C-alpha positions in Angstrom: 27.0 -3.8 36.1 29.3 -0.8 36.7 31.7 -2.2 34.1 28.9 -2.2 31.5 28.2 1.4 32.3 31.8 2.4 32.0 32.3 0.6 28.7 29.1 2.2 27.3 30.3 5.6 28.4 33.7 5.0 26.7 31.9 3.8 23.5 29.7 6.9 23.3 32.7 9.2 23.8 34.0 7.9 20.5 30.7 8.2 18.6 31.1 10.8 15.9 28.3 13.4 15.3 28.4 16.1 12.7 27.7 19.7 13.6 25.0 21.4 11.6 25.7 25.0 10.4 24.9 27.2 7.5 26.9 27.1 4.3 29.3 30.0 3.7 28.1 30.8 0.1 25.4 29.7 -2.4 26.5 26.8 -4.7 25.5 23.9 -6.8 27.3 20.6 -7.3 27.4 19.1 -10.8 29.4 16.0 -11.7 31.3 16.0 -8.4 32.3 19.7 -8.9 31.3 22.7 -6.8 30.2 25.7 -8.7 29.8 29.0 -6.8 26.6 30.8 -7.8 27.3 34.4 -8.8 24.8 37.3 -9.2 25.7 37.6 -12.9 22.8 36.9 -15.2 23.5 34.9 -18.4 21.6 36.0 -21.6 19.1 33.4 -22.8 20.8 33.6 -26.3 23.9 32.0 -24.7 22.1 29.2 -23.0 22.9 25.7 -24.4 21.5 22.3 -23.6 20.3 21.3 -20.2 23.1 19.3 -18.6 21.6 18.3 -15.3 19.4 19.4 -12.4 19.4 19.7 -8.6 18.7 16.2 -7.2 18.8 17.3 -3.5 18.5 20.5 -1.6 20.1 21.2 1.8 20.7 24.4 3.7 22.8 22.6 6.4 26.4 21.7 6.1 27.1 18.1 5.5 28.2 15.7 2.8 25.7 14.8 0.1 25.7 12.7 -3.0 24.5 13.7 -6.5 23.8 17.1 -7.9 22.8 19.1 -4.9 22.5 22.8 -3.9 22.2 24.9 -0.8 20.4 27.6 -2.7 18.0 26.0 -5.3 15.2 23.5 -4.8 15.2 19.9 -6.2 14.5 19.9 -9.9 16.2 23.3 -10.7 18.0 22.7 -14.1 21.6 23.4 -15.0 22.5 24.5 -18.5 25.7 24.7 -20.6 26.8 28.2 -21.6 27.5 28.3 -25.4 31.2 28.9 -26.0 32.3 28.1 -22.4 33.5 24.7 -21.2 31.0 23.4 -18.6 34.0 22.4 -16.5 34.6 26.2 -16.0 31.1 27.7 -15.8 27.4 26.6 -16.0 24.1 28.4 -15.9 21.4 27.8 -13.3 17.8 28.5 -14.2 16.3 30.5 -11.4 12.8 31.3 -12.9 11.0 31.2 -16.2 13.6 33.2 -18.2 16.4 34.0 -15.8 19.7 32.2 -15.8 22.5 32.8 -13.3 26.2 32.0 -13.8 27.8 29.5 -11.6 31.7 29.3 -11.6 33.7 26.2 -11.0 35.5 26.4 -7.6 36.8 22.9 -6.7 36.2 19.2 -6.9 33.6 17.9 -4.4 34.8 14.9 -2.5 31.5 13.4 -1.4 32.4 9.8 -2.5 35.7 9.8 -0.5 33.9 11.2 2.6 31.2 8.6 2.3 33.7 5.8 2.1 35.6 7.1 5.1 32.4 7.3 7.1 31.6 3.7 6.3 35.0 2.5 7.5 34.7 4.5 10.6 31.4 2.8 11.5 32.9 -0.6 10.8 35.7 0.1 13.2 33.3 1.4 15.9 31.1 -1.7 15.6 34.2 -3.9 15.8 35.4 -2.1 18.9 32.0 -2.5 20.5 31.9 -6.2 19.8 35.4 -6.6 21.1 34.5 -4.7 24.3 31.5 -7.0 24.7 33.6 -10.1 24.3 36.1 -8.8 26.9 33.3 -7.9 29.3 31.7 -11.4 29.0 35.2 -13.0 29.6 35.8 -10.8 32.7 32.3 -11.6 34.0 32.8 -15.4 33.6 36.1 -15.2 35.4 34.7 -13.3 38.3 31.9 -15.9 38.7 34.3 -18.8 38.7 36.3 -17.2 41.5 33.3 -16.8 43.7 
């Protein structure tokens, strides 16, 4: 029984948990790109077509999929800005007639992180199963010797 406790202790030492903290700055994610939200308003005459919307809100650090934001609630629309490539800047509608500029900062690697997390869990499950098999084999040997 002590062996089981030791193996469980070792297993839980390797279990990965993510820390929760606040984001450093307000942003939105659109098409796997992070856009930092500025305080600069965009004139309604410059607003083009709606190109997306917030599909998930979170104010805690983590890795999320889709078009999410740490500032705006689910459903907040994104718009193209006429004359500016949406890969550089977009507009976020904050209320009835106010649009705020969001500037491209970097690519968001949510898909890669999700794939790595899945692999990590597969390895952990495999290690747990291997530890269980070794434990059963040791237990059977000790019974035969008695």
